[in-house]
Backbone as ProteinMPNN parsed JSONL, in Angstrom:
{"seq_chain_A": "XXXXXXXXXXXXXXXXXXXXXXXXXXXXXXXXXXXXXXXXXXXXXXXXXXXXXXXXXXXXXXX", "coords_chain_A": {"N_chain_A": [[55.531, -61.227, -31.092], [58.325, -62.867, -31.681], [61.539, -62.18, -32.681], [63.659, -63.991, -34.734], [67.282, -64.824, -35.456], [67.377, -66.061, -37.572], [65.104, -65.491, -38.902], [64.845, -63.11, -39.223], [67.031, -62.593, -41.339], [65.512, -64.074, -43.431], [63.357, -62.587, -43.729], [64.689, -60.561, -44.581], [66.141, -61.304, -46.797], [63.819, -61.97, -48.161], [62.621, -59.381, -48.77], [64.906, -57.715, -50.346], [64.821, -59.246, -52.127], [62.627, -58.52, -53.257], [62.46, -55.895, -53.798], [64.787, -55.82, -55.73], [63.427, -57.105, -57.694], [61.304, -55.489, -58.518], [62.738, -53.236, -58.853], [64.131, -54.019, -61.23], [61.779, -54.282, -62.83], [61.071, -51.709, -63.047], [63.096, -50.288, -64.207], [63.053, -51.405, -66.688], [60.575, -50.574, -67.725], [60.532, -47.772, -68.158], [60.664, -45.643, -70.926], [62.632, -44.977, -73.678], [65.281, -42.383, -73.865], [66.362, -41.457, -75.787], [65.447, -41.645, -79.245], [66.625, -42.524, -82.179], [65.606, -41.886, -86.037], [65.734, -43.594, -88.62], [66.354, -43.346, -91.889], [64.573, -45.673, -94.273], [65.429, -48.574, -96.556], [63.981, -49.212, -98.848], [60.97, -48.331, -100.387], [58.461, -49.947, -98.406], [56.092, -50.944, -99.616], [54.154, -51.786, -102.599], [54.718, -49.794, -105.877], [52.644, -47.916, -107.367], [51.655, -46.34, -110.765], [51.276, -42.863, -111.16], [47.604, -41.902, -111.61], [45.764, -39.549, -113.56], [43.049, -39.416, -113.306], [41.82, -40.829, -111.519], [42.887, -39.315, -109.462], [41.217, -37.145, -109.48], [38.441, -38.212, -108.939], [35.799, -38.819, -106.362], [36.948, -39.606, -103.245], [36.302, -43.404, -102.169], [35.288, -43.339, -99.486], [34.002, -41.29, -99.262], [30.936, -40.647, -98.316]], "CA_chain_A": [[56.11, -62.12, -32.124], [59.87, -62.994, -31.432], [62.428, -62.291, -34.003], [65.27, -64.715, -34.157], [67.968, -64.542, -36.407], [66.799, -66.957, -38.782], [63.701, -65.054, -39.15], [65.3, -61.829, -39.767], [67.518, -63.02, -42.671], [64.481, -64.953, -44.227], [62.855, -61.22, -43.992], [65.479, -59.398, -45.57], [66.06, -61.705, -48.256], [62.316, -61.453, -48.906], [62.63, -58.177, -49.182], [65.846, -57.62, -51.132], [64.311, -60.105, -53.529], [61.306, -58.016, -54.24], [63.216, -54.542, -54.174], [65.49, -55.775, -56.777], [62.493, -57.609, -59.073], [60.535, -54.455, -58.671], [63.482, -51.918, -59.352], [64.536, -54.225, -62.747], [60.926, -54.401, -63.483], [60.983, -50.546, -62.976], [64.036, -49.888, -65.106], [62.821, -51.776, -68.241], [59.508, -50.117, -67.949], [60.826, -46.618, -68.647], [60.72, -45.449, -72.125], [63.8, -44.863, -73.766], [65.399, -41.121, -74.102], [66.484, -41.026, -77.271], [65.194, -42.767, -80.389], [66.956, -42.065, -83.632], [65.091, -42.162, -86.885], [66.812, -44.117, -89.748], [66.094, -43.663, -93.26], [64.145, -46.957, -94.541], [66.415, -48.618, -97.581], [63.486, -48.7, -100.029], [59.564, -48.268, -99.759], [57.959, -51.695, -98.328], [54.745, -51.618, -100.503], [53.936, -51.709, -104.44], [54.523, -48.24, -106.092], [51.556, -47.87, -108.634], [51.561, -45.124, -111.128], [50.383, -41.975, -110.818], [46.304, -41.78, -112.761], [45.259, -38.05, -113.014], [41.433, -39.369, -113.4], [41.736, -41.345, -110.048], [42.95, -38.119, -108.282], [40.069, -36.16, -109.845], [37.288, -38.802, -108.611], [35.764, -38.417, -104.876], [37.184, -40.789, -102.212], [35.239, -44.279, -101.546], [34.674, -42.931, -98.27], [32.922, -40.042, -98.934], [29.884, -40.971, -97.645]], "C_chain_A": [[57.874, -62.031, -31.579], [60.533, -63.055, -32.676], [63.779, -62.949, -33.867], [65.959, -64.427, -35.565], [67.849, -64.874, -37.762], [65.55, -66.155, -39.657], [63.856, -63.62, -40.029], [65.905, -61.944, -40.839], [66.679, -63.612, -43.572], [64.049, -63.667, -44.582], [63.18, -60.41, -45.083], [65.808, -59.92, -46.781], [64.835, -61.416, -49.2], [62.15, -60.083, -49.551], [63.726, -57.098, -49.891], [65.226, -58.054, -52.313], [63.508, -59.147, -54.093], [61.84, -56.732, -54.543], [64.084, -54.71, -55.513], [64.996, -56.223, -58.033], [61.833, -56.016, -59.136], [61.293, -53.029, -59.348], [63.834, -52.436, -60.704], [63.186, -53.987, -63.351], [60.671, -52.463, -63.986], [61.776, -49.976, -64.28], [63.423, -49.93, -66.701], [61.661, -51.465, -68.521], [59.672, -48.918, -68.528], [61.299, -46.522, -70.211], [62.423, -45.02, -72.376], [64.167, -43.435, -74.099], [65.513, -40.395, -75.358], [66.315, -41.958, -78.546], [65.921, -41.722, -81.407], [66.465, -42.651, -84.933], [65.864, -42.518, -87.895], [65.826, -44.155, -91.415], [65.632, -45.357, -93.625], [65.186, -47.14, -96.319], [65.655, -48.481, -98.888], [61.868, -48.695, -99.356], [58.688, -49.642, -99.663], [56.758, -51.774, -99.069], [54.862, -51.361, -102.029], [54.041, -50.039, -104.585], [53.77, -48.617, -107.471], [51.966, -46.524, -109.107], [50.771, -44.43, -111.239], [49.252, -41.85, -112.081], [45.812, -40.592, -112.372], [43.687, -38.47, -112.882], [41.218, -40.269, -112.039], [42.022, -40.41, -109.13], [41.624, -37.081, -108.438], [38.774, -36.865, -109.455], [37.004, -38.757, -106.995], [36.224, -39.964, -104.464], [36.077, -41.884, -102.477], [34.554, -44.194, -100.594], [34.12, -41.599, -98.055], [32.343, -40.053, -98.189], [28.775, -40.548, -98.695]], "O_chain_A": [[58.386, -61.002, -31.139], [60.214, -63.806, -33.598], [64.724, -62.614, -33.153], [65.4, -63.943, -36.549], [68.113, -64.232, -38.779], [65.247, -66.306, -40.84], [63.279, -63.202, -41.033], [65.32, -61.282, -41.697], [67.166, -63.697, -44.699], [64.267, -63.384, -45.76], [62.571, -59.85, -45.995], [65.811, -59.216, -47.791], [64.739, -60.934, -50.329], [61.637, -59.817, -50.638], [63.49, -55.893, -49.988], [65.106, -57.382, -53.338], [63.595, -58.884, -55.292], [61.664, -56.397, -55.714], [64.084, -53.79, -56.331], [65.535, -56.041, -59.124], [62.105, -55.455, -60.197], [60.794, -52.129, -60.024], [63.917, -51.552, -61.556], [63.249, -53.461, -64.462], [60.192, -52.09, -65.058], [61.233, -49.352, -65.192], [63.324, -49.049, -67.555], [61.291, -51.928, -69.601], [58.978, -48.773, -69.535], [62.194, -47.241, -70.654], [63.241, -44.805, -71.482], [63.257, -42.977, -74.79], [65.07, -39.344, -75.82], [67.054, -42.922, -78.75], [65.821, -40.495, -81.43], [66.768, -43.827, -85.136], [66.786, -41.746, -88.155], [64.902, -44.877, -91.788], [66.387, -46.241, -93.222], [65.531, -46.2, -97.036], [66.143, -47.925, -99.871], [61.587, -48.965, -98.189], [58.307, -50.282, -100.642], [56.339, -52.928, -99.152], [55.775, -50.675, -102.488], [53.631, -49.211, -103.772], [54.158, -49.362, -108.371], [52.464, -45.67, -108.374], [49.603, -44.781, -111.41], [49.617, -41.731, -113.25], [45.447, -40.366, -111.218], [43.045, -37.655, -112.22], [40.063, -40.202, -111.618], [41.527, -40.514, -108.007], [41.19, -36.373, -107.529], [37.803, -36.126, -109.615], [38.013, -38.655, -106.297], [36.013, -41.043, -105.019], [35.004, -41.502, -102.944], [33.438, -44.704, -100.498], [33.86, -40.995, -97.014], [32.743, -39.583, -97.123], [27.583, -40.701, -98.428]]}, "name": "protein", "num_of_chains": 1, "seq": "XXXXXXXXXXXXXXXXXXXXXXXXXXXXXXXXXXXXXXXXXXXXXXXXXXXXXXXXXXXXXXX"}
């Protein structure tokens, strides 16, 4: 198989494009090294008053 200048340039461009796309995907797939926890501004759900009788009963999923 003879390798002309045009074929060499096409092959080089295809390989470079594949390397750049693969490198970009690899960089995006790596997890972040540092994650900072931020305190929530408020509780996201409803807050119900504490019921002492509810605490003393067995749970629904006890079996």
